[in-house]
N, C-alpha and C positions, 0 to 999 in steps of 0.2 A: 529421683534421689536414690542412690544406691551406695551403701557403705559396706565395706568388706572387712570383717574381723577375722584375722588368720590364727590358726593354732589354738583355739579355745581348748583348755585342758579337759581331760576325760572326767574330772570330778565336778564339773559344772552341774549343778542340780537340775537344770532345765534340759539337759541333753542325755542321751543314752550313755551310760558309763563304760564304753568300750573303745575309746580312742580319742584322737585329737581331731577337731573339726574347723572348718572355715564356715563362717556365718555371713551370708550376703543379705543385708537389710534392704528389702525392696521398698517398703513405704510404711508409714505409721498408720495405725488404726485407732479409732475412738468410737465406742458404741455407748449410747445412753438408752436405758430401759428402766421399767419399774422393778423394784426389788422384790415385790410380791405380786401374785396374780393367779390367774386360772386360764385354762384353755379347754376347748371342746364345746360342743353344742350345749351340753348340760352342766358345763363348768365342773367336770369330773376331775380334771388335773389341776389341783391347787399346788402352788410352789412358793418357796421363799429361798432366796439366795444367801443372804446374810441375816442372821438372827441371833438374839441373845437369850440365853437360858439362865435363870436364877436358881441356884442350888439351895437346899434346905438351910445351909449354914450362911446364906446371904451372899456368897461368892457369885460373880457373874462369868459366864463363859460366852464369848462371841464366836460363832461358827460361820465359816464360809463354805458353802456346798458347791464345789467346783463341778461335780458330776451334774447336778441340777442345772447349774449355769450353762453347761454345754448343751444339755437337752433343750432348754428354753430357747437358747440362741438358734438352734437348729429348727425347732418347731415354729418360731416366730419369723424365720427368714432373715434373722439379723447376723448370723454367723458369716464372716467375710468370705467372699468369693476368692478362690486361689487357683493358681496355675499348678501344673504337675510339678512335684518336688518342692513345693512351698508349704510352710506351716504357719499357723497363727501363734505367736508368742504373746500371751496375755500377761502383762507385766504389772499392772496396777489396777486395783479396784477402789472406788471411793463411793461412799453412800451419804447422801444428803436428802432429808425429807422423803424418804422411800424411793428416791431416784438413784439408780446405780450407774455409774460411769466406769467403763472398762477401757483401758489404754494399753497399747502394745504395738507390735510390729508384725508385718508379714515378712517372713525370712525364708531364704533358701539355705539349707544345711547340707554340706558334703564333707566327707572325710578328708582330712589334710593329707597331702602327699608328702 
């Protein structure tokens, strides 16, 4: 399944803001993993992707740590395998009972002519 989206404008937040692009969607991805955990022999690397902090005034902040998500996907071997010139577009995160589901697409991106 391959869809081609032509002429995506430069101000699309998921792309580099330097031109117009064609996006060729190769195939969808769906990854399921724990939202929290640890890795290493002595459990030295503890991580949490989505977590909530309660401030002193009672307000809650929900944080999504995309840098940690990338590191955990790499370390656990869950990051999608891609060919040259392909990128993983992670589009949706959902969290249910500490189980994180990541949905998106593997895409080829090239500058429009």
